[in-house]
N, C-alpha and C positions, 0 to 999 in steps of 0.2 A: 742492616735492618735494625729498627729500633725495637728490641725485644725486652726492654726493661720490665715491662708488665706481663710478659709472656714467659712463664717458666717451662722447663723441659717437659715436665709431667703434663701440663695443660696442652702444650703443643702436640705431644704424642697422642693425647686423648682426642684432640680435634681430628687428627688424621684417622685414627682407629674408628671414631664415631662415624665419620663420613663413609668409610668402607663398610661398616655394619649397616648403615642406612641404605646404601646402595643394594646390598644383599636383601635386606628386608623389603625394600620397595619392589624388587623383582618378584618376591614371593606374593606380595599383595596383588600385583598385576596378574600373576598366574592364578591366584585364588579367584579373582573376579573375571578371569578370562577376557580381559579388556580388549586385547588386540584382535582376538578371534571374533568377538561379538560386534565390535565397531567396524571391523574390516568389511562388513557387508554393506556399509553405507559410504565408505570413502577410504582414503589413504590415511593410515594412523601413524602419527609421529610422536615419539617420546621427545619432550623438550625440557628446557630448564636445567636446574642443577643436577638432575638425574643423569643428564647427558654430559654436562660440563665437568662433573666430578666435584661439585662444590656444595654438597648437601650438609646442612647444619640442623635441619629439623625435618619432620615427617611431612613432606610436601611433594606431590607428584603432579606433573603437568603433561597434558596431551593436546596436540593439535590434530584435528581430523579435517582434511580437505575433502569436501563432499559436494561438488558442483551440481550434481544431478539428483541429489537426495531431497526428499520433501521433509518438512518438519515432522509429519506423521511417521515416516520411516526412521527418522532419528530417534523419536520417542520410543518407538518399538525396539530399536537396537539398545537403547539405554535401560529399558524396563527391567531386564534381568539383573543389571548392575544396581540400580537404585532400589530394586525390590529385595536385594539380598538381606537376610536377617541380621547381618552384622553392620549394616548401614545405619548410622545414627540420625542423620538428617541430610536434606538435599536443598540447595539453593539454585534457583533457575532464573535466567534473564534472557529475554528475547531482544537482541541488539541488532535488529534489521530495520530497514527503511528509515522512518523518522526517529526510530529509537537508537540508531547507531550513534555512539558518542562522537565519531569523527564526521558523520554525514556522508561518508564515501561508500559507494557500493561495494568496493573491495574489502571493506571492514565489516560487512554484515556477518553476524554469527549468532548461533545459539550457544549459551554459556551455562554450564552446570558446575556446581561445587558440591562434591560429595564428601561427607565425613564418615570414615569407615573404621571400625574397631576389630582387628583380627583377634585370634584366640589369645595372644599374649597380653591383651588389654590396652595396648597402645592405641592412639588415635591418629589416623592419617587424613590429611586433606588432599583430595584428588580433584584437579581442575580439568574440565573438558571443554575445549573450544571447537565448535563445529563451524568451519568457514565455508562459505559458498563461492569463494574465489581463492585461487592460490597466488594471486598477484601480490608481490612484495611481502611474502610471508617470512619476514626476517627472523621471527621467533623459532622457525624450524632450523635454519642454518646457523644462527648466531651461537648456540651452545657448542656446536662442533668447532666453529672458528675460535671461540673463546678457549676451549680445552687445548687447542693446538698452540695457543699463545703462552700458556702457563709455564712457568718455571717452578721449581720446588719452593723458591722464596715467595713468589707472587701468589702461588696457590695457598700457602700457609697464611700469608697476610690476609687474603680474602676470607678464608675460613674463620680466622680470628675476628675480623671486623664484622662479618655476618653473624657470628655467634653472639657478639655483644649487641648488635643493632636489632636482631630479630626479637629481642625482649622489649624493645621500645614500642610505645603505642603508635609511633609514626611509621613503623615498618609493617608492610612494604608499600603502603599507599603513597606516603610522602617521600620517604627515603627507602629505596629498595635495592635489591641485588645489583641491577644495572648501574646505579649510582656508585656503588662500592667498586664494581669491576672497573668502571672508568677512572675512579679516583686512584686505584692501585696501578692499573696498567698504563694510563695516560699521564697521570700527574705524580706518580711516584709515592703515593701515600702508603705508609707502612705501620702506622700506629693509631690507636683510638684518638689520641690528642691531635695528631696530624689530620685525621679525617674530620674531626669537629671543626677545625679551622678551615678546612677545605669546604665543608658544607656551609659554614657561616658566610664565607666569601661569595657563595652562590645563592644566598638568601634562602637556604633550606634549613629545616629544623635540626638542631644538634643533639637533641635528647629524645 
């Protein structure tokens, strides 16, 4: 592995930080009673880096499959969460019908982004996707499958590259975690230089 720019202290910090973020994320989930409150409208799944064990920043993702719930019921379930005094702001999008980016019925969802500041003063971004279909919900299973593929080497490579790229204005909209996972696991990318070359070959931004 090309670790010329990754010293032992930094590598150790990446692993410890990931472990700390995992613990802190579970505390946030407990404080907001997310699973209990949203369980009334559907099946609640923790997804993303919280499941795969690849956290580099304070970001929590949930998918809620709620085929029989109405938008009103979803808003009622979210009300205690978004109304918490430690919530800083809330972004909401209705991506159903002609508002669905894909135009496919199975991709209809209500989407909330909540920014929450716990007592320690840190700020967490929490994403909630309420899906009206469970068809093809790859974001639910993919983190589990990803976690099972990781070796100590590939896990550290991904943490390293995500830690660098999450500071970029192109992350995660243009170059995100899935691009890095694919680069490391499928194409053998192991360094920032190698990733930049890989992204450039695919016509993606490198900074």
